[in-house]
PALUM-490268 format. One record per residue (C-alpha): x, y, z; residue in one letter. Coordinates in steps of 0.25 Angstrom, whole numbers, padded with zeros to 4 digits, always signed. Each point is the difference from the previous one (the first is absolute). Example, Ala and Ser with C-alpha at 12.3 -4.5 7.8 and 13.67 -1.06 7.14 Angstrom:
2
+0049-0018+0031A/+0006+0014-0002S/
***
This chain:
551
-0325+0538+0080M/+0014-0001-0004L/+0000-0001-0016I/+0013-0001-0008S/-0003+0005-0015T/+0009+0001-0012P/-0001+0016+0001Q/+0004-0001+0015A/+0012-0009-0003S/+0005+0010-0011K/-0001+0011+0010A/+0007-0008+0011K/+0011-0004-0010N/+0003+0015-0003K/+0001+0002+0015L/+0009-0012+0003S/+0009+0004-0011N/+0003+0014+0007K/+0003-0006+0013K/+0005-0014+0003N/+0002-0002+0015S/-0003-0012+0008L/-0013+0006+0005F/-0005+0004-0014T/-0010-0012-0001P/-0008+0006+0012L/-0004+0011-0009T/-0009-0011-0007F/-0013+0000+0007K/-0004-0015-0001P/+0014-0004+0004F/+0001+0010+0012R/-0013-0004+0006I/+0003-0015-0002I/+0014+0002+0005W/-0005+0006+0014F/-0011-0010+0001A/+0011-0011-0002D/+0009+0006+0010L/-0011+0000+0011I/-0003-0015-0004A/+0015-0004+0001N/+0001+0006+0014L/-0012-0009+0004G/+0007-0012-0007T/+0013+0002+0007W/-0007+0003+0014A/-0007-0013-0002Q/+0013-0008-0003S/+0005+0004+0013V/-0013-0005+0007A/+0001-0013-0008S/+0014-0003+0005V/-0005+0004+0014W/-0011-0010+0000I/+0009-0011-0005L/+0011+0003+0011T/-0011+0000+0010E/-0003-0014-0004Y/+0015-0003+0001H/+0000-0003-0015A/+0013-0006-0006S/+0009+0006-0010S/-0007-0009-0010R/-0013+0006+0003T/+0005+0014+0000L/+0006-0002-0014A/-0013-0006-0005M/-0006+0014+0000I/+0010+0004-0011Q/-0003-0013-0007V/-0015+0002+0000V/+0002+0014-0004T/+0008-0003-0012A/-0006-0013-0005L/-0013+0005-0006P/+0009+0011-0008L/+0008-0012-0005V/-0012-0009-0005L/-0011+0010-0004L/+0007+0013-0005S/+0002-0005-0014I/-0015-0002-0001I/-0004+0013+0006S/+0010+0006-0010G/-0007-0006-0012V/-0013+0007+0005W/+0007+0013+0003A/+0005+0000-0015D/-0013-0003-0006N/-0011+0006+0009Y/-0002+0013+0009D/+0011+0000+0010R/-0007+0009+0009R/-0011-0011+0002K/+0010-0011+0002I/+0008+0009+0011M/-0014+0002+0007L/-0003-0015+0000M/+0014-0003+0006G/-0001+0011+0011M/-0014-0004+0004V/+0006-0014+0002L/+0011+0005+0008E/-0010+0008+0009F/-0008-0012+0002T/+0012-0007+0005G/+0003+0011+0010G/-0014+0001+0004A/+0001-0015+0004L/+0013+0002+0008I/-0007+0012+0007T/-0013-0008+0004S/+0008-0012+0005F/+0009+0010+0008A/-0012+0007+0007F/-0007-0013+0003L/+0012-0007+0006G/+0001-0011-0011Y/+0012+0004-0007L/+0011-0011+0000T/+0013-0001-0008S/-0007-0009-0010T/-0012+0009-0003K/+0010+0012+0000L/+0008-0006-0011I/-0012-0005-0008L/-0006+0014+0000S/+0014+0006-0004I/-0001-0010-0012L/-0013+0005-0004G/+0005+0014+0000M/+0012-0004-0008S/-0009-0007-0011I/-0007+0014-0001G/+0013+0007-0001A/+0005-0010-0011S/-0013+0004-0008L/+0002+0015+0002A/+0015+0002-0001V/+0003-0003-0015P/-0012+0010-0004A/+0005+0010+0011W/+0014+0000-0006Q/-0004+0000-0015A/-0010+0012+0003A/+0011+0009+0004I/+0002+0005-0014N/-0015+0003-0001E/+0001+0009+0012Q/+0012+0008-0004V/+0007+0004-0013S/+0010-0010-0006K/+0013+0008+0003N/-0005+0000+0015Q/-0002-0015+0001V/+0014-0002+0007T/-0002+0011+0010N/-0014-0005+0003A/+0006-0014+0002V/+0010+0006+0010I/-0011+0008+0007L/-0008-0013+0002N/+0013-0006+0006S/+0001+0013+0009V/-0015-0002+0004N/+0002-0015+0004Y/+0013+0002+0007N/-0004+0012+0008F/-0012-0008+0005A/+0010-0011+0003R/+0008+0009+0009A/-0012+0007+0007V/-0011-0011-0001G/+0007-0010+0010P/+0002+0012+0010V/-0015+0003-0001I/-0003-0015+0002G/+0009-0001+0012G/-0006+0012+0007L/-0014-0005-0003L/+0003-0014+0005I/+0006+0005+0013K/-0012+0010+0002T/-0012-0007-0005F/+0003-0014-0005G/+0002-0008-0013T/-0015+0000-0004A/+0000+0015-0001W/+0012+0000-0010V/-0007-0010-0009F/-0012+0009+0000L/+0009+0012-0003L/+0005-0008-0012N/-0014-0003-0005C/-0004+0015+0001L/+0012+0005-0007C/-0003-0010-0012Y/-0013+0006-0002L/+0006+0013-0004G/+0008-0007-0011L/-0012-0007-0005I/-0007+0013-0001W/+0011+0007-0007A/+0001-0011-0011V/-0015+0000-0001W/+0000+0015-0003K/+0011-0001-0011W/-0007-0002-0013K/+0010-0003-0011Q/-0005+0002-0015I/+0006-0012-0008Y/+0002+0000-0015P/-0009-0009-0008K/+0006-0014-0001R/+0001-0004-0015I/+0001-0015+0004L/-0007-0009+0010P/+0006-0003+0013P/+0009-0012+0002E/-0004-0012+0007H/+0008-0004+0013I/+0007-0011-0007Y/+0003+0008-0012E/+0005+0012+0008G/+0009-0008+0009V/+0007-0007-0012I/+0002+0013-0007S/+0006+0006+0013A/+0009-0012+0002L/+0005+0001-0015K/+0002+0014+0002F/+0009-0002+0012A/+0007-0012-0007K/+0005+0009-0012Y/+0001+0013+0008S/+0014+0003+0005K/-0006+0010+0010V/-0009-0010+0006M/+0010-0011+0001R/+0010+0009+0007F/-0010+0006+0010V/-0007-0014+0003M/+0013-0007+0003L/+0007+0010+0008R/-0013+0004+0008S/-0002-0015+0004F/+0014-0002+0004V/+0000+0014+0008F/-0013-0004+0007G/+0005-0014+0003L/+0012+0006+0008S/-0005+0013+0005A/-0013-0006+0006S/+0008-0004+0012A/+0000+0014+0005L/-0015+0001+0000W/-0003-0015+0004A/+0009+0001+0012L/-0002+0014+0004L/-0011-0004+0010P/+0008-0011+0006V/+0012+0010+0001L/-0009+0010+0007A/-0004-0010+0010H/+0014-0005+0003N/+0004+0015+0002N/-0010+0004+0011T/+0012+0003+0009H/+0000+0013-0008L/-0012+0005+0008V/-0005-0001+0015A/-0007-0014-0001H/-0004-0010-0010K/-0015+0004-0002T/+0005+0011-0009K/+0004-0010-0012T/-0010+0007-0009A/+0006+0013+0003S/+0014-0005-0004I/-0005-0006-0013Y/-0007+0013-0003G/+0013+0008+0002Y/+0007-0010-0009M/-0010+0002-0011L/+0000+0015+0002G/+0015+0000-0002A/-0002-0008-0013L/-0011+0009-0005G/+0009+0013+0004T/+0011-0006-0008G/-0009-0003-0012A/-0005+0014+0000I/+0014+0005-0001I/+0003-0010-0011G/-0012+0005-0008S/+0007+0014+0000A/+0013-0007-0004I/-0006-0008-0012V/-0007+0013-0005K/+0013+0008+0001K/+0009-0010-0007Y/-0008-0008-0009C/+0003+0010-0012K/+0015+0000+0002I/+0003-0014+0005V/-0003-0012-0008D/-0012-0008+0006T/+0008-0013-0001N/+0011+0006+0009K/-0011+0005+0010M/-0006-0013+0001I/+0013-0008+0002S/+0006+0010+0010F/-0013+0000+0008A/-0001-0015+0001S/+0015-0001+0004I/-0002+0010+0011L/-0013-0007+0005L/+0008-0013+0001S/+0011+0007+0009I/-0012+0006+0008V/-0005-0014+0003M/+0014-0005+0003L/+0002+0011+0010L/-0013-0002+0007I/+0003-0015+0001G/+0014+0001+0005I/+0000+0012+0009L/-0009+0003+0012N/+0001+0015+0002I/-0013+0008+0002K/+0002+0013-0008L/+0007-0008-0011L/-0012-0009-0002M/-0010+0011-0002F/+0010+0008-0009G/+0002-0013-0008A/-0015-0002-0002L/-0001+0015-0005M/+0011-0003-0010V/-0007-0013-0004G/-0013+0007-0002G/+0007+0009-0010S/+0006-0011-0007C/-0014-0008-0001W/-0007+0012-0006I/+0011+0003-0010T/-0001-0014-0005V/-0015-0002-0001L/-0003+0015-0005A/+0011-0003-0011S/-0006-0013-0005Y/-0015+0006+0001N/+0004+0012-0008S/+0008-0008-0010S/-0013-0009-0003V/-0009+0013+0000Q/+0009+0007-0011M/+0005-0012-0008L/-0012-0008-0002V/-0011+0003-0010P/-0014+0004+0005D/-0007-0013-0005W/+0007-0009+0009V/+0004+0010+0011K/-0009-0006+0012A/+0004-0014-0004R/+0015+0004+0000A/-0001+0007+0013L/-0008-0012+0006A/+0011-0010-0005L/+0011+0009+0006Y/-0009+0000+0013Q/-0001-0015-0001T/+0014-0003-0001T/+0004+0010+0011L/-0011-0005+0010Y/+0004-0014-0004A/+0014+0002+0005G/-0006+0007+0012L/-0010-0011+0003A/+0011-0011-0002I/+0010+0007+0008G/-0009+0004+0011S/-0004-0014+0002F/+0015-0005-0001C/+0006+0010+0009W/-0011-0002+0011G/+0003-0015+0000H/+0015+0003+0000L/-0002+0010+0012A/-0008-0011+0008G/+0011-0010-0002I/+0013+0008+0002I/-0001+0015+0004N/-0006+0013-0006V/+0014+0007-0001K/+0006-0012-0007I/-0011+0000-0010G/+0002+0015-0003L/+0015-0002-0003V/-0003-0012-0009I/-0011+0008-0007A/+0010+0012-0001G/+0011-0009-0007F/-0011-0006-0009L/-0004+0014-0005L/+0014+0005-0002L/+0004-0012-0008I/-0012+0000-0009S/+0001+0015-0003T/+0014-0002-0004I/-0003-0012-0009A/-0011+0008-0007L/+0007+0013-0003L/+0001-0003-0015N/-0016+0000-0001L/-0002+0014-0004R/-0013+0008-0002L/+0000+0008-0013P/-0001+0015+0001K/-0014+0006+0001V/-0005+0004-0013D/-0013+0005-0005E/+0001-0008-0013K/-0001-0013+0008N/-0014+0003+0005K/-0007+0009-0011S/-0011-0007-0007I/-0002+0001-0015R/-0012-0008-0005H/+0001-0006-0013I/-0013-0004-0008E/+0001-0014-0006P/-0001-0002-0015K/-0009-0011-0005Y/-0010-0002-0010N/-0014-0003+0007K/-0006-0004-0013K/+0009-0012-0003K/+0000-0006+0014L/-0010-0003+0011E/+0004-0007+0013F/-0003+0000+0015Y/+0009+0010+0007K/+0002-0010+0012Y/+0003-0013-0007K/+0009+0001-0013E/+0015+0002+0002S/+0007+0011-0009I/+0013-0002-0007I/+0008+0011-0005L/+0012-0001-0009S/+0008+0012-0004I/+0011-0001-0011E/+0012+0008+0000Y/+0011+0002-0010C/+0013+0003+0007I/+0014+0002-0006P/+0009-0011+0004V/+0010+0010+0006N/-0010+0005+0009K/-0004-0014+0005K/+0006+0001+0014N/-0006+0014+0003E/-0014-0006-0005F/+0001-0012+0009I/+0003+0009+0012N/-0012+0009-0003L/-0009-0011-0003I/+0003-0007+0014I/-0005+0013+0006K/-0012+0000-0008L/-0003-0014+0004R/-0001+0004+0014N/-0009+0011-0004V/-0010-0010-0007R/+0000-0010+0012L/-0001+0011+0010R/-0012+0006-0006N/-0007-0013-0002G/+0005-0009-0011A/-0001-0015+0003K/+0012-0004-0007S/+0011+0006-0009W/+0010-0005-0011S/+0010+0005-0010L/+0004-0007-0013Y/+0010+0003-0011Q/-0003-0005-0014N/+0011-0011-0004V/+0000+0005-0015E/+0000+0015+0002D/+0008+0003+0012K/-0006+0014+0000E/-0014-0004+0003V/-0004-0002+0015W/-0014-0003+0005Q/-0005+0004+0014E/-0012-0009+0004I/-0008+0002+0013F/-0013-0006+0005L/-0011+0007+0008I/-0010-0008+0008R/-0012+0007-0007N/-0005+0013-0007W/-0004+0007+0012L/+0014-0003+0006Q/+0006+0006-0013Y/-0007+0013+0002L/+0004+0000+0014R/+0015-0002-0005M/-0001+0012-0009L/-0006+0009+0010S/+0012-0003+0010R/+0011+0005-0009I/+0008+0011+0006T/+0008+0011-0007I/+0012-0008+0005A/-0005-0013-0007D/-0004+0008-0013K/+0015+0006+0000I/+0005-0015-0001I/-0010-0004-0010I/+0004+0012-0009D/+0014-0003+0001K/-0002-0014-0004V/-0009+0005-0012N/+0011+0010-0004K/+0010-0012-0002M/-0010-0006-0010H/+0006+0002-0015R/-0011+0004-0010G/-0009+0011-0004I/-0012-0007+0007K/-0001-0003+0015P/+0002-0014+0005P/-0011-0009-0005R/-0010-0005+0011T/-0008-0012-0001Y/-0012-0003+0009Q/-0006-0014+0002G/-0010-0006+0010I/-0002-0014+0005Q/-0014-0002-0005Q/-0008+0007-0011I/-0015+0001+0002K/-0007+0002-0014P/-0010+0011-0001K/-0015-0006-0001K/
***
């Protein structure tokens, strides 16, 4: 049983403070066991990806059908991740991870059964992959948000990078294993290997027993949780930046993944005969995975000395050049070298986005924020894969890669001014504030009546502009944490008197709003309060929509 306790976390924090290398997260037992189990599962997954492409090429599937693998893989992550994110933020993340993994295992077992019985067709294969993707959409937000429960906070970035190394090492080696097994035993045994590998991961997560702190408030319902996440994203600079740029990146960069099977099929002249298409595809995936592993080391080395925004932009531009080279030139060694560089660029961009969300988003909405990031990224991948697959079917694979490369280059340059803030512990540290109210005077249903808060400030006229700049930041804090609406008024008779008024949906939401205030939010509130002139603090008035008299 792998139990994480507060005492163990303190000891591990001391250990991680003494040494801070890329592999330090592996000193945490829960993370280490799950990491190695995940590595084995990822090897099986990537071996299966080669077998899936092999099945489709055996049935002479078109480029559109091949691209549909990327579509059905990404679509559930687009449509369902936010719902599973709400569950992951409000319930036991471990149980949610297990539910998703069991569903993924079931999809893999169906493919294996069909393959051994001889009933596996392209339609059944794609539908089974869709079922596995639905399981992944349930598990991924909880998996991502659970990283900071397995390691100390100052090791989260290293843990994210290590998970990327894990994934991309499997992407480099797994396809080779798949290609060898296909030639030696057949595709059915590859699907069986994937199922067996997944059982190990389910066991590792099952053995991990995380002790959660007692929740003060009841969990949010799905609708309420989704609305809270969308409001947070709307008023959070970090989320707006990450969601927009990851969508645009996925839209263009998806061409590399969607068209790679077709590119492999068109380059069977690289080997002795055309029956080795799966091997070529495996070698190409291996080049991408190897490059991604190298890129992970680069991210670790330069993330502290190079601005995250510059790393993301440079990697995106370099990836666009890679796609242009693959599309224009037809040199064997250059193609595999370009794919390695492309893998490094890919992991640099995605690891930077993931780490930024992990470090800059508060815990109460972390799984939902990661889900929204994954949703926009996979929306771009799904839409892009569908479009590039159809475009390649109409014109040519290489021309499609050239167009995608130009689109990625232009979009990256156009979005250069969208910059992430620097990682700061203040942005995500939670400080709970107990609400002040008189229970004897008011009785009302916590789910029904709306709460109106009015705060009156006395601001010197010469500090008006400074106050307005600060109060705009405070407005984003209120709305991001749950306020339904917000307004600011100035007294027409006394120009020094200002009123901040905001509406909260109900009393329970008001309590949630107070519990979500971070140290960074508190600093803004304190700055606004310090501008108030007077011995007493700003006057606060509370009102409700309906009053229920005591019986």
